[in-house]
NUSEMAR-191006 format. One record per residue (C-alpha): z, x, y; residue number from 1. Coordinates in steps of 0.05 Angstrom, whole numbers, plus 5000, padded with zeros to 4 digits. Example, Ala and Ser with C-alpha at 12.3 -4.5 7.8 and 13.67 -1.06 7.14 Angstrom:
BEGIN
+------+------+-------+-----+
:   up : east : north : num :
+------+------+-------+-----+
: 5156 : 5246 :  4910 :   1 :
: 5143 : 5273 :  4979 :   2 :
+------+------+-------+-----+
// end
This chain:
BEGIN
+------+------+-------+-----+
:   up : east : north : num :
+------+------+-------+-----+
: 2633 : 6336 :  5892 :   1 :
: 2595 : 6379 :  5843 :   2 :
: 2633 : 6439 :  5863 :   3 :
: 2697 : 6412 :  5856 :   4 :
: 2682 : 6391 :  5783 :   5 :
: 2657 : 6461 :  5771 :   6 :
: 2722 : 6487 :  5796 :   7 :
: 2762 : 6441 :  5753 :   8 :
: 2723 : 6457 :  5690 :   9 :
: 2727 : 6530 :  5710 :  10 :
: 2806 : 6526 :  5713 :  11 :
: 2819 : 6491 :  5650 :  12 :
: 2771 : 6538 :  5615 :  13 :
: 2816 : 6591 :  5643 :  14 :
: 2876 : 6555 :  5616 :  15 :
: 2846 : 6552 :  5546 :  16 :
: 2828 : 6621 :  5545 :  17 :
: 2898 : 6648 :  5569 :  18 :
: 2929 : 6600 :  5522 :  19 :
: 2886 : 6633 :  5466 :  20 :
: 2900 : 6703 :  5483 :  21 :
: 2976 : 6688 :  5486 :  22 :
: 2971 : 6658 :  5417 :  23 :
: 2934 : 6718 :  5393 :  24 :
: 2984 : 6767 :  5426 :  25 :
: 3041 : 6729 :  5392 :  26 :
: 3008 : 6736 :  5325 :  27 :
: 2995 : 6809 :  5340 :  28 :
: 3071 : 6820 :  5357 :  29 :
: 3089 : 6781 :  5295 :  30 :
: 3045 : 6820 :  5248 :  31 :
: 3070 : 6886 :  5285 :  32 :
: 3141 : 6862 :  5273 :  33 :
: 3131 : 6842 :  5199 :  34 :
: 3095 : 6914 :  5185 :  35 :
: 3154 : 6944 :  5221 :  36 :
: 3202 : 6911 :  5175 :  37 :
: 3162 : 6922 :  5114 :  38 :
: 3164 : 6998 :  5126 :  39 :
: 3234 : 6999 :  5143 :  40 :
: 3249 : 6965 :  5078 :  41 :
: 3202 : 7011 :  5040 :  42 :
: 3235 : 7074 :  5075 :  43 :
: 3311 : 7048 :  5057 :  44 :
: 3287 : 7036 :  4986 :  45 :
: 3256 : 7108 :  4975 :  46 :
: 3316 : 7137 :  5015 :  47 :
: 3364 : 7109 :  4972 :  48 :
: 3327 : 7131 :  4910 :  49 :
: 3321 : 7202 :  4933 :  50 :
: 3394 : 7199 :  4951 :  51 :
: 3416 : 7179 :  4882 :  52 :
: 3362 : 7222 :  4845 :  53 :
: 3387 : 7285 :  4882 :  54 :
: 3461 : 7268 :  4872 :  55 :
: 3446 : 7261 :  4798 :  56 :
: 3413 : 7326 :  4799 :  57 :
: 3471 : 7361 :  4833 :  58 :
: 3524 : 7327 :  4785 :  59 :
: 3479 : 7349 :  4725 :  60 :
: 3484 : 7421 :  4748 :  61 :
: 3558 : 7414 :  4757 :  62 :
: 3565 : 7389 :  4685 :  63 :
: 3515 : 7449 :  4659 :  64 :
: 3562 : 7496 :  4691 :  65 :
: 3624 : 7466 :  4661 :  66 :
: 3593 : 7462 :  4593 :  67 :
: 3573 : 7539 :  4599 :  68 :
: 3643 : 7556 :  4614 :  69 :
: 3670 : 7516 :  4559 :  70 :
: 3630 : 7552 :  4507 :  71 :
: 3666 : 7619 :  4523 :  72 :
: 3732 : 7582 :  4529 :  73 :
: 3784 : 7602 :  4473 :  74 :
: 3815 : 7535 :  4462 :  75 :
: 3864 : 7566 :  4407 :  76 :
: 3893 : 7620 :  4454 :  77 :
: 3887 : 7589 :  4524 :  78 :
: 3947 : 7590 :  4567 :  79 :
: 3963 : 7559 :  4636 :  80 :
: 3928 : 7606 :  4679 :  81 :
: 3862 : 7600 :  4637 :  82 :
: 3867 : 7524 :  4636 :  83 :
: 3880 : 7523 :  4708 :  84 :
: 3820 : 7568 :  4730 :  85 :
: 3768 : 7533 :  4688 :  86 :
: 3789 : 7466 :  4715 :  87 :
: 3797 : 7487 :  4790 :  88 :
: 3731 : 7527 :  4785 :  89 :
: 3691 : 7472 :  4766 :  90 :
: 3725 : 7420 :  4816 :  91 :
: 3783 : 7388 :  4780 :  92 :
: 3858 : 7390 :  4796 :  93 :
: 3923 : 7382 :  4769 :  94 :
: 3948 : 7310 :  4764 :  95 :
: 4022 : 7328 :  4759 :  96 :
: 4033 : 7274 :  4706 :  97 :
: 4077 : 7253 :  4671 :  98 :
: 4118 : 7314 :  4700 :  99 :
: 4142 : 7309 :  4772 : 100 :
: 4111 : 7375 :  4785 : 101 :
: 4056 : 7420 :  4757 : 102 :
: 4085 : 7481 :  4720 : 103 :
: 4067 : 7528 :  4662 : 104 :
: 4123 : 7489 :  4621 : 105 :
: 4078 : 7419 :  4631 : 106 :
: 4021 : 7400 :  4668 : 107 :
: 3956 : 7354 :  4664 : 108 :
: 3891 : 7378 :  4686 : 109 :
: 3835 : 7329 :  4700 : 110 :
: 3760 : 7340 :  4722 : 111 :
: 3712 : 7286 :  4727 : 112 :
: 3642 : 7294 :  4745 : 113 :
: 3607 : 7228 :  4759 : 114 :
: 3542 : 7206 :  4785 : 115 :
: 3537 : 7161 :  4849 : 116 :
: 3527 : 7093 :  4815 : 117 :
: 3594 : 7092 :  4779 : 118 :
: 3632 : 7120 :  4836 : 119 :
: 3603 : 7061 :  4879 : 120 :
: 3628 : 7012 :  4823 : 121 :
: 3702 : 7040 :  4825 : 122 :
: 3702 : 7039 :  4905 : 123 :
: 3711 : 6979 :  4945 : 124 :
: 3636 : 6970 :  4954 : 125 :
: 3627 : 6943 :  4884 : 126 :
: 3662 : 6877 :  4904 : 127 :
: 3607 : 6874 :  4963 : 128 :
: 3550 : 6887 :  4916 : 129 :
: 3571 : 6839 :  4859 : 130 :
: 3523 : 6831 :  4808 : 131 :
: 3475 : 6878 :  4845 : 132 :
: 3514 : 6933 :  4809 : 133 :
: 3491 : 6909 :  4741 : 134 :
: 3423 : 6901 :  4767 : 135 :
: 3422 : 6976 :  4789 : 136 :
: 3446 : 6998 :  4722 : 137 :
: 3392 : 6961 :  4688 : 138 :
: 3336 : 6980 :  4734 : 139 :
: 3353 : 7054 :  4762 : 140 :
: 3336 : 7091 :  4692 : 141 :
: 3263 : 7060 :  4695 : 142 :
: 3256 : 7107 :  4758 : 143 :
: 3291 : 7169 :  4734 : 144 :
: 3362 : 7160 :  4756 : 145 :
: 3411 : 7148 :  4699 : 146 :
: 3482 : 7135 :  4704 : 147 :
: 3536 : 7181 :  4667 : 148 :
: 3604 : 7209 :  4667 : 149 :
: 3634 : 7274 :  4645 : 150 :
: 3707 : 7281 :  4633 : 151 :
: 3752 : 7340 :  4617 : 152 :
: 3830 : 7328 :  4610 : 153 :
: 3872 : 7385 :  4592 : 154 :
: 3947 : 7386 :  4577 : 155 :
: 3993 : 7450 :  4584 : 156 :
: 4057 : 7452 :  4548 : 157 :
: 4100 : 7517 :  4546 : 158 :
: 4054 : 7555 :  4577 : 159 :
: 3996 : 7538 :  4525 : 160 :
: 3940 : 7490 :  4518 : 161 :
: 3969 : 7430 :  4477 : 162 :
: 3915 : 7384 :  4479 : 163 :
: 3847 : 7373 :  4502 : 164 :
: 3794 : 7320 :  4513 : 165 :
: 3723 : 7329 :  4533 : 166 :
: 3673 : 7272 :  4538 : 167 :
: 3609 : 7257 :  4567 : 168 :
: 3581 : 7183 :  4567 : 169 :
: 3516 : 7153 :  4592 : 170 :
: 3528 : 7081 :  4616 : 171 :
: 3470 : 7032 :  4593 : 172 :
: 3465 : 6958 :  4598 : 173 :
: 3452 : 6921 :  4536 : 174 :
: 3451 : 6855 :  4511 : 175 :
: 3516 : 6824 :  4482 : 176 :
: 3532 : 6772 :  4436 : 177 :
: 3469 : 6734 :  4413 : 178 :
: 3432 : 6762 :  4478 : 179 :
: 3473 : 6711 :  4521 : 180 :
: 3487 : 6766 :  4574 : 181 :
: 3479 : 6839 :  4593 : 182 :
: 3535 : 6887 :  4602 : 183 :
: 3555 : 6963 :  4615 : 184 :
: 3561 : 7001 :  4550 : 185 :
: 3587 : 7073 :  4548 : 186 :
: 3543 : 7117 :  4498 : 187 :
: 3564 : 7189 :  4489 : 188 :
: 3608 : 7236 :  4450 : 189 :
: 3682 : 7259 :  4456 : 190 :
: 3714 : 7323 :  4432 : 191 :
: 3787 : 7329 :  4424 : 192 :
: 3830 : 7386 :  4404 : 193 :
: 3902 : 7402 :  4392 : 194 :
: 3951 : 7458 :  4379 : 195 :
: 3983 : 7429 :  4319 : 196 :
: 3959 : 7387 :  4260 : 197 :
: 4008 : 7329 :  4265 : 198 :
: 3952 : 7282 :  4287 : 199 :
: 3954 : 7215 :  4249 : 200 :
: 3879 : 7213 :  4239 : 201 :
: 3877 : 7280 :  4213 : 202 :
: 3835 : 7282 :  4145 : 203 :
: 3850 : 7355 :  4134 : 204 :
: 3917 : 7393 :  4136 : 205 :
: 3892 : 7449 :  4181 : 206 :
: 3846 : 7407 :  4227 : 207 :
: 3855 : 7418 :  4299 : 208 :
: 3794 : 7385 :  4335 : 209 :
: 3752 : 7325 :  4323 : 210 :
: 3688 : 7301 :  4345 : 211 :
: 3677 : 7228 :  4367 : 212 :
: 3612 : 7181 :  4378 : 213 :
: 3622 : 7130 :  4429 : 214 :
: 3580 : 7060 :  4422 : 215 :
: 3619 : 7021 :  4471 : 216 :
: 3684 : 7037 :  4448 : 217 :
: 3714 : 7094 :  4400 : 218 :
: 3718 : 7084 :  4330 : 219 :
: 3772 : 7122 :  4293 : 220 :
: 3757 : 7152 :  4246 : 221 :
: 3691 : 7116 :  4227 : 222 :
: 3649 : 7147 :  4283 : 223 :
: 3685 : 7215 :  4278 : 224 :
: 3656 : 7279 :  4250 : 225 :
: 3714 : 7287 :  4202 : 226 :
: 3702 : 7285 :  4129 : 227 :
: 3734 : 7225 :  4091 : 228 :
: 3762 : 7273 :  4037 : 229 :
: 3753 : 7349 :  4045 : 230 :
: 3785 : 7409 :  4015 : 231 :
: 3813 : 7469 :  4055 : 232 :
: 3742 : 7506 :  4055 : 233 :
: 3710 : 7443 :  4089 : 234 :
: 3766 : 7437 :  4144 : 235 :
: 3756 : 7467 :  4211 : 236 :
: 3791 : 7536 :  4223 : 237 :
: 3807 : 7529 :  4290 : 238 :
: 3782 : 7502 :  4360 : 239 :
: 3759 : 7567 :  4383 : 240 :
: 3697 : 7565 :  4336 : 241 :
: 3669 : 7505 :  4371 : 242 :
+------+------+-------+-----+
// end
């Protein structure tokens, strides 16, 4: 009788210990899974930041190379071959608009250097991310990743550079209205050149270039480095002096 009771108590004790071990093992597996998921999330965040940062450095070097070429580029005498070479060498292309084909008689060349986040926004992924894109624009600068765009658009007519537009913008998130919401605002500079002086906003008869400051939108001519009234000595001589 006593032996039977001892076996019963022993079996119950074994069951309790086994149940406790199973619960402990389950907790251990849960904690191990949680740690694995946390590591995976951390690796994903760090990997994404590293990818964006490396892309930003690469695009910045492309922009520096372009600006170095533009310093020695003669806007006043450039023809079709010079325009084509500087644009193609830096990764741009002929857009063939508004002409059906790109020829020395008429062609438009475009070059865009864009960091990763604006490229994501222009793609179909922006619809999937939704407001997360705005959050990234707001948060990434605190981690050393800024979003910016460089554009160079050159128009060739009759074998010569007729008009050019070169701009650089940094895209920032700023409060709009009475701090009701945040929206993207481009901050940057823009340089325009043209071969003739028949520009409607020209303050000087011989002016053939103008520099703008962009703060959300281009103000003409308020934010232009063009004097309100100027005499011939104050007018820029030609675009090649830039």
